N, C-alpha and C positions, 0 to 999 in steps of 0.2 A: 444692139451696142453688140459690134462680133465680135468672138472668140480673141484678146488678146493673148496671140505666140510669143512664146518667153524662151530666150535659150540659157542654160545655168555655165558655166564655167569654172569651176572648182575641184580642186584634189584632192578633198580632204570629201573620203566613201562617207561616211559618216552621216556631213555635212551634208551633204549634196540628197541625201536617203529623205533627212529630216524636211530639207528641204520641197525636196519631190515630195511627202506623201500631206506636206501641210497644202502645197500650188492643187493638188490634185481634184482636193476637198470643192475649189472653189471653181464655180458653175462659168465665172467670166474670163478664165485662166485656161491655157493650153503651153504645156514645156514640151518642146517643139525638138528639141538634141541638148545633149550635154556634152561634155568635154571636159578633162581633166587637167590641161595644157594650155596654154596662148596659143602655141604653134599651131597643135590643131586644132583649134575655131581658127585660128585663122588660114588655112589651107583649105575648110570645109567653105569660110565665110559668101565665097561669091556664089554657091548655089543652093544654097540656104536660105530659107525664106524667117523670118522672126518683125518683134516690131521689139523690145525691149527684153535686156543682156543681165541677168547677176552676176558681174565680176570679181571673182574674187583676188584682191590685187598679191596676195604670198605664193606666187605661184610657182613650178617649180624651177625655169628659167629663165625669159621673158618672162617679165612679172607686169599683171591686169593692166596698170597706170602705160606700160609703153606698148601695150594690144590697144585699147582704144586711142590713142596718137596715131598709131599706125592705121585703123579701119572706120575712126568715123569720120576719115576727109571722103574715105570710099563711098559710102552710103547716112551722109546726114540723120536721115530723118529714126534712123535707127536707133533707141536711148538704153544707155550705159546707167544702171545701181552701179555701183559698187560696196558689195560684200567683207568685210575686212576684221582682223583681229586689233586692227591698229586706229585710235584716234589720234593718232601723230598728225601735227596741222601741217606739216610741207607734204605731206602725204596728200592727203588730204586737199588740199588746195594744186600742187600739180594734175591730181586726179579731175579736179573744175576747170583749172586752165588745156586741160587737153580736150573736154568735150565730155567728160561723164554731168547725169540731169541729177544724179542719187547716190548720196555716201552713205549707208547701213553699218550702225557692226553689226559683229555675228550674236552679240547675244538679244536683239534688238523684238521684241514679239512678233507672233506668227502673224499675227492682224496686221501688225506695222509693212511687213514687207510685204501682202498680199498690197495693201495701200500706198504700200511706195508703187510698185508694179502702174496699175490703176494710175492712181499721179502721175505719174513722168508717163504717162502713152496717153493722158486728156492734156500736157501739155505745161505740165510744173514740176516743180522737183521736187526731193525729199531730203531730209535729214531727219537722223535723231535729234533731239534738244543740243545734247551733250556736244554733237561737230559741228551743231549752228556758229554755240558759242566756238569752238577751236575757230572757224572759218573767218570770227570777225574778228578774234584775238591774231586771226593771221595777217590778213590786210591790214588791221592795225600795226602789225609790228613790220612792215612792211615801208621797205625806204623809195623800192623801183615806184617809178610813175607809172599811174594806166596806162596811159601814152601809150608809152614804148612795150608794154603788157601785151598792148592789143594788136601790135604789129608780128608778133614770134609766131608762126604758123608752130600745128602740128607735130611738125615732124620737127621743129630745132625746137620744141620742147621735150622731145623726142631726145634727140642728141644733149641739150641742155639734160638730161638727170641719169643722160650715161658719166657724161666730163663728173657731174657729183658724185659718181655712184667710184668713182677713180679711173675707168676706164680712158684709154690713151685714142688720137685720131685711128690709128691703125685696125685696133679689136674693135673701137668702134665702127671701124667698114666692117668688118667682115660678119658682125652682129649685121649687120641692115644689110647687108648683100650690095654694098652700094663702094667705088672703088677711093678709093687714099681722095685722092686729090677732088674729090666730090665732097667727102667731110670738112674739107679743110676749108673750099667754099663756104659750106654754109657756114665752118664757127665766125669767119671772117662776116659774112654778113649779121649778123649772131651780135660778134662785138660791137658791128654798123649801127643795129638796130638799140642796142643798150648801151651805145656811143663810152664805151669803152676801150683797151686793148691788148690785154690778155684775158686768158683763160679763169686765173684768178680774179680777176677786178670783175667780168663775167658774173660768175660764181660769186660772191661776196651781196652783189646789187641784187639775185634773184632770191640764191635762199640765207638772207645774212642772219648771222650766226649770234643765238643770243647771246 
């Protein structure tokens, strides 16, 4: 088996250092680059080679889920494992919807992290047992029909995440470097897919409050 090229996106230096020392001792894995923000990773993405990305969710500006939503369509073969302190089922569900293939808590054992990298590289998906249970709960709690979910693109999920965080169209346009009109068109298309007529209805349908 050739070496698995891994990129780590993590803003906590202590966690980054421990991941590096763990993965250095594994003969099948080579960490090629590390980044402390989604923005720096996105800027370098076209120039670097990678198989698997360990992606922190709680990054300083753009979060890990938004970064995956943006980058997964550009190179679908790259696999993303979300590393996070959150076992929040909405975050898990959103990460999986935008294309992540693994989701691990930061207190996961070192052996499990190396195992997760190899598993997603070989076409599987990996999550800790507590996360897997949360995913099942999330799908059980969801009223939205899977047919509708399948028709939402990664870009539409990214916009829905911004809407859920309370951003207005103009702010979303600035964050995504798109025009106000483009965002408005995206939102109209999202409402059509979800068969709703307003932002509130869309968010209630996709992120039902318990």
